C-alpha positions, 0 to 999 in steps of 0.5 A: 889749135891743138893737134888731135891724138887718136890714142884716146878719143871717142865718137858717138857710134855711127856719127862719123862713118863719112870719115871711114868712107872717105878713107877707103874711097882712095887709100893711096891718096890718104897715104900720100897726103896725110902724115898719119891717121890722126892727121887724116881724122883731124882734117876730116872733122869739122869740129872736135874738142880736146880733153880738158887740161889735166884729164890725161896723164902720160905714164912716160912724162908725168908719172915715171921718176927721173933717171936714178930716182927711178932705181929707188922709187916706183912710178907715181900714181896719177892724180885723181883729177886725171882719169885717163892714162896714156902710154907712149912707146915703152913700157906698155901697160901689160909690162907694168903688170907682168915684167920685173925690170925695164927693157933696153928701149926704156934706157936710161930709165930703169924700173922694177915691177910689177908696179903695184898701184897699176897692177891692182887697177889692171886686175880690178878693171881688166876683163880680158885676163 
């Protein structure tokens, strides 16, 4: 069985209030017996379905260029067949919009920003800025 990742998931509103109730009923137990919230939620769901193969692209693993190549070529655009983009660690989405260069946490990868295709998407769809 595939492990659940709670970075990108969805529920029908109100469908699983029992999971929250179980968590707050005994938080110390949850902290002692589960690795993280993903493990807790996966354990308490009777059924769940992962995203279809290819639906989620990882910026870090699928779109970032190899070391040294990233000095000359920007990160790839995700394929049209992949409507969800996941970010693990660094860079964060806002970094691709506002920063001019990668940070030490991303070493040995180096990139220069903003990443135009992502900045265009961010400004078109982000209603927070």
